[in-house]
C-alpha positions in Angstrom: -57.5 12.1 9.0 -58.9 8.7 10.1 -62.5 8.0 10.4 -62.8 8.8 14.0 -65.6 10.7 15.7 -64.7 14.5 15.8 -64.0 15.8 19.3 -66.8 17.7 20.9 -64.1 20.5 21.5 -63.4 20.9 17.8 -63.4 24.6 16.8 -65.7 25.8 14.1 -62.8 26.5 11.9 -59.0 26.6 11.7 -57.7 30.0 12.9 -56.3 32.5 10.4 -52.6 32.4 11.1 -50.4 35.3 9.9 -47.9 35.1 7.2 -44.4 35.0 9.2 -41.8 36.8 7.2 -39.0 34.4 6.2 -41.3 31.3 6.5 -42.9 29.3 3.6 -44.9 26.1 4.2 -46.3 23.3 2.0 -47.8 19.8 2.1 -48.3 17.0 -0.3 -49.5 13.4 -0.5 -46.3 11.4 -0.7 -48.1 8.2 -0.1 -45.7 6.9 2.5 -48.7 5.3 4.5 -51.9 7.4 3.9 -53.8 7.3 0.6 -55.6 10.4 -0.8 -54.4 12.8 1.9 -51.3 15.0 2.5 -48.8 13.3 4.7 -45.4 15.2 4.0 -44.9 18.7 5.2 -42.1 21.2 4.5 -41.3 24.5 6.3 -38.6 26.5 4.6 -36.8 29.2 6.6 -34.9 32.3 5.4 -31.2 32.2 5.5 -29.7 33.0 8.8 -32.7 31.6 10.7 -32.0 30.2 14.2 -33.7 27.3 15.9 -34.2 25.7 19.2 -35.7 22.4 20.2 -37.0 20.1 23.1 -37.5 16.4 22.6 -38.7 13.3 24.2 -36.9 12.0 27.2 -38.0 8.5 26.3 -35.1 6.0 26.2 -36.5 4.7 22.9 -36.4 7.8 20.7 -37.0 7.7 17.0 -34.4 8.3 14.4 -35.7 11.8 13.6 -35.4 12.8 17.3 -31.7 11.4 17.4 -31.0 13.4 14.0 -32.3 16.7 15.5 -30.5 16.3 18.9 -27.4 15.8 16.9 -27.8 19.0 14.8 -29.9 21.4 16.9 -26.9 22.5 18.9 -25.7 24.4 15.7 -28.6 26.7 16.3 -29.2 27.2 12.6 -31.9 25.8 10.3 -33.2 26.3 6.8 -36.0 23.6 6.7 -38.2 21.3 8.8 -39.6 18.3 7.0 -42.3 16.2 8.7 -44.0 12.9 7.7 -47.0 11.4 9.2 -48.0 7.8 9.4 -44.7 6.3 10.2 -42.8 7.3 13.3 -39.6 5.7 12.1 -38.9 4.4 15.6 -37.1 1.2 16.4 -35.9 0.9 12.7 -32.1 0.5 13.6 -29.5 1.8 11.1 -32.0 1.8 8.3 -33.9 4.4 10.1 -31.0 6.7 10.5 -30.0 6.3 7.0 -33.6 7.2 5.9 -33.6 10.3 7.9 -30.3 11.4 6.4 -31.5 10.7 2.9 -34.5 12.8 3.5 -32.5 15.6 4.9 -30.2 15.5 1.8 -33.2 15.6 -0.5 -34.6 18.5 1.2 -31.2 20.4 1.5 -30.8 20.0 -2.3 -34.3 21.5 -2.9 -33.8 24.4 -0.4 -30.2 25.0 -1.2 -28.5 24.4 2.2 -26.5 22.0 4.3 -28.2 18.6 5.3 -27.4 19.5 9.0 -29.6 22.6 8.5 -32.6 20.4 7.9 -34.7 19.2 11.0 -36.7 16.1 10.5 -39.9 14.9 12.5 -42.0 11.9 12.1 -45.1 10.5 13.6 -47.1 7.3 13.3 -46.7 3.6 13.6 -43.6 2.4 15.5 -41.3 -0.5 14.2 -41.8 -0.1 10.4 -39.3 1.2 8.0 -40.1 4.2 5.8 -41.0 3.9 2.1 -38.3 6.6 1.9 -38.2 6.5 -1.9 -41.7 7.8 -2.0 -40.8 10.6 0.3 -37.6 11.5 -1.8 -39.7 11.6 -5.0 -42.2 14.0 -3.5 -39.7 16.5 -2.2 -39.2 18.5 -5.5 -42.9 18.8 -6.0 -43.4 19.7 -2.4 -40.8 22.5 -2.6 -42.5 24.0 -5.6 -45.7 24.4 -3.5 -44.1 26.5 -0.8 -46.1 29.6 0.1 -46.3 32.1 3.0 -50.0 31.0 3.8 -49.6 27.3 3.8 -50.6 27.0 7.4 -53.8 25.0 7.0 -52.2 22.4 4.6 -49.4 21.9 7.0 -51.5 21.6 10.0 -53.6 18.9 8.3 -50.6 16.9 6.9 -49.0 16.3 10.3 -52.1 14.7 11.8 -52.6 11.0 12.7 -55.6 10.3 15.1 -56.2 14.0 15.4 -59.8 14.9 14.7 -59.2 18.6 14.1 -56.3 20.9 13.1 -54.4 22.8 15.8 -52.9 26.3 15.3 -52.4 29.4 17.2 -50.7 32.8 16.9 -49.9 36.0 18.9 -48.3 39.3 18.5 -45.6 40.8 20.7 -43.4 43.9 20.9 -39.7 44.2 21.2 -38.4 47.7 21.5 -41.8 49.0 20.3 -41.6 46.8 17.1 -44.5 44.3 16.5 -43.3 40.7 15.9 -45.3 37.7 15.2 -45.5 34.3 16.7 -47.4 31.5 15.2 -47.5 27.7 15.4 -49.2 24.3 14.7 -49.4 21.1 16.7 -50.5 17.5 16.3 -51.4 15.1 19.0 -54.4 13.1 20.3 -53.1 9.9 22.0 -49.9 8.8 23.5 -49.8 12.2 25.2 -47.7 12.7 28.4 -44.8 14.7 27.0 -41.7 14.4 29.0 -39.0 16.7 27.9 -46.5 12.1 22.5 -46.8 11.3 19.3 -46.9 15.0 19.9 -45.3 17.4 17.6 -45.3 21.3 17.6 -43.6 23.7 15.3 -43.5 27.4 16.3 -42.1 30.3 14.2 -41.4 33.9 14.8 -40.2 36.8 12.6 -38.1 38.2 15.5 -34.4 38.2 15.3 -33.2 36.0 18.3 -30.0 34.0 18.8 -30.4 30.3 19.2 -29.4 30.3 22.8 -32.0 32.8 23.7 -34.5 30.8 21.8 -33.5 27.6 23.6 -34.0 29.2 27.0 -37.4 30.6 26.1 -38.6 27.4 24.7 -37.4 25.3 27.7 -39.2 27.8 29.9 -42.4 27.8 27.9 -42.4 24.1 27.4 -42.3 23.6 31.2 -45.6 25.6 31.5 -47.5 24.1 28.5 -46.7 20.9 26.7 -45.0 19.4 29.9 -48.4 20.2 31.9 -50.7 18.1 29.7 -51.6 14.3 29.6 -54.2 12.4 27.9 -53.2 8.8 28.7 -50.0 9.0 30.7 -48.0 7.5 27.9 -44.8 9.3 26.8 -44.2 9.1 22.8 -40.9 8.1 21.4 -41.3 11.2 19.0 -42.2 14.2 21.0 -40.7 17.3 19.4 -41.2 21.0 19.8 -39.1 23.3 17.6 -39.0 27.1 17.8 -37.5 28.9 14.8 -36.7 32.6 14.3 -36.3 33.9 10.9 -35.2 37.5 11.8 -37.1 38.8 8.9 -39.7 41.0 10.9 -39.4 44.6 11.9 -36.0 45.4 13.0 -35.4 45.7 16.7 -32.4 46.0 19.1 -30.1 43.1 19.7 -31.1 40.6 22.2 -28.4 38.4 23.9 -30.2 37.3 27.1 -33.5 35.5 27.5 -34.0 37.4 30.8 -33.9 40.8 28.9 -36.9 42.8 30.1 -37.4 43.8 26.5 -38.5 40.3 25.9 -41.4 40.5 28.6 -44.1 40.9 26.0 -42.4 38.1 23.7 -42.4 35.8 26.6 -46.0 36.2 27.4 -47.0 35.7 23.8 -44.9 32.7 23.3 -46.3 31.1 26.5 -50.0 32.0 25.3 -49.4 30.3 21.9 -47.7 27.2 23.5 -50.5 26.8 26.1 -53.1 27.3 23.5 -51.7 24.6 21.4 -51.1 22.3 24.4 -54.8 22.7 25.5 -55.9 22.0 22.0 -54.0 18.6 22.1 -55.8 17.8 25.3 -59.2 18.9 23.9 -58.7 16.4 21.0 -57.6 13.7 23.4 -58.6 10.2 21.9 -62.4 9.8 22.9 -62.4 12.8 25.2 -65.7 14.3 26.4 -64.3 16.5 29.2 -61.5 19.0 29.4 -60.1 19.0 32.9 -57.9 21.7 34.7 -56.2 20.4 37.8 -54.6 22.8 40.1 -52.5 21.8 43.1 -51.3 24.3 45.7 -49.7 24.1 49.1 -47.1 21.8 48.0 -43.5 21.6 49.1 -42.3 22.9 45.8 -43.6 23.7 42.3 -42.1 20.4 41.1 -43.9 18.4 43.9 -47.1 20.2 43.0 -46.8 19.2 39.4 -46.0 15.6 40.4 -49.2 15.5 42.5 -51.3 17.1 39.9 -50.0 14.6 37.1 -50.8 11.8 39.3 -54.4 12.9 39.6 -54.5 13.6 36.0 -53.2 10.3 35.0 -55.3 8.3 37.2 -57.6 5.9 35.4 -60.0 6.0 38.3 -60.2 9.8 38.4 -60.5 10.0 34.8 -63.3 7.4 34.3 -65.2 9.0 37.3 -65.1 12.3 35.4 -66.3 10.6 32.2 -69.1 9.1 34.3 -69.9 12.7 35.7 -69.3 11.3 39.2 -67.7 13.6 41.7 -65.9 10.6 43.4 -63.4 12.9 45.3 -62.2 9.6 47.1 -60.2 8.8 44.1 -58.6 12.3 44.2 -57.5 11.5 47.7 -56.1 8.3 46.6 -54.1 9.8 43.7 -52.6 12.6 46.1 -51.4 9.8 48.4 -50.0 7.8 45.5 -48.0 10.7 44.2 -45.3 10.1 46.8 -45.0 13.9 47.7 -45.5 15.6 51.1 -49.2 16.2 52.0 -50.8 16.9 55.1 -53.9 14.9 55.5 -55.3 17.2 58.2 -54.9 20.3 56.2 -56.0 18.9 52.8 -58.6 20.8 50.9 -60.4 19.6 47.7 -62.6 21.7 45.5 -64.5 20.7 42.5 -66.0 23.5 40.4 -65.1 25.8 43.2 -67.1 23.9 45.8 -65.4 22.9 48.9 -65.8 19.1 49.2 -63.2 18.1 51.8 -61.0 20.0 54.3 -59.1 19.4 57.5 -59.0 15.7 57.1 -62.7 15.0 56.5 -65.6 15.8 54.3 -66.9 19.4 54.5 -69.9 19.3 56.8 -72.0 21.4 54.5 -71.1 19.6 51.3 -73.8 17.8 49.3 -73.1 16.1 46.1 -76.0 17.7 44.3 -73.9 21.0 44.6 -71.4 19.7 42.0 -73.7 17.6 39.7 -74.2 20.5 37.3 -70.4 21.1 37.1 -69.7 17.4 36.5 -72.3 17.4 33.5 -70.4 20.2 31.9 -67.6 19.9 29.4 -65.0 21.9 31.4 -64.1 20.4 34.8 -62.1 22.2 37.4 -60.3 20.4 40.4 -58.3 22.2 42.9 -56.3 20.6 45.7 -54.3 22.1 48.5 -52.1 19.8 50.2 -51.2 22.1 53.1 -47.4 21.9 53.4 -45.9 24.7 51.6 -46.2 27.3 48.8 -45.7 25.1 45.7 -48.2 25.4 43.0 -48.8 23.8 39.5 -51.6 23.6 37.0 -52.0 20.7 34.4 -54.6 19.9 31.9 -56.1 16.5 31.0 -59.2 14.9 29.6 -61.5 12.1 30.8 -61.2 8.4 29.9 -64.1 7.1 27.9 -64.9 3.9 25.9 -64.0 5.9 22.8 -60.2 5.8 23.9 -60.4 2.1 24.0 -62.2 1.8 20.6 -59.7 4.2 18.9 -56.7 2.3 20.3 -58.1 -1.1 19.9 -59.4 -0.8 16.3 -57.0 1.8 14.7 -53.3 1.8 14.1 -52.1 5.3 13.4 
């Protein structure tokens, strides 16, 4: 990873992720961009594995995103290959040819069709891949595959990340224990809309692709689509969920709303939210982790838009960085969101302290009440806009000089 100060939220160690039956992982230094570090990752899936994906809605998607969109509808996959350092975005026909060549090489190593290989890339935009280096590395990469390759894989997908991100959980289907585990990368260009944000999730449950797709879309809406670091949506956002079907045998599932999936849904959301929050905690230059809850909106969608407007406001984020409870900037952001809000019923709380309500500052509020909270690492902002029952929670970080330094001095 680059020589960037480690996030104050970095965990003491990478979590111990379980071996997921039917999944093997490996990473290798292909030398596409970085030197002396792994930058190419391979996940091999057992025959019969199903897959689902959500991708950036940027109108400038990378070649890997276009490849995955084209083939994800088949619902089958045998491998996922990821390179870091070069996003393969805005590279024209050559970019698509390089993705296809990579898929062909991986398919030959794994023993599958090229359409069963999903491809993801992250890094610099507008530079063609040194694809020959990737292709030469594939056979060696395949030989390194093992069931415990989580840490190596998590490290190899990083760019400006300052720590590795992983999470796992157990669930039950028909009384059988199944596993869910995943990794993610992301630190800047984070405002997923489906950043240079990637996440790869795996389960040993046996679930059809359409069920996986419904579960992933649902979970994504409450996790990765609820985070922002800088308000910029990447050209490469990709979240993939694969099911190997190699875990304990359970009854057939054909509907994502099946009550037998209640435990699985909760566990999947737990893993996705854990990874999403880790991305925010590793936000470029971040010193504060901020939870913003908006209630009383006209709809959940309106609540999320208001919350994201607050979360993406440079004025709000710099005030938080300066440990300044400048709630007027929150008022500004609510007004700018363009959603219904009743000024005379609006309530703002910071750290649980009521600061404003009923159209004016709370008469008992004193700024000294929230100073200790603003000096902490975890900041909680709650806003009720007084027009309905819509509610949403999003997560962001502050905006510091560190963000400027990283993006002014370093090209991922």
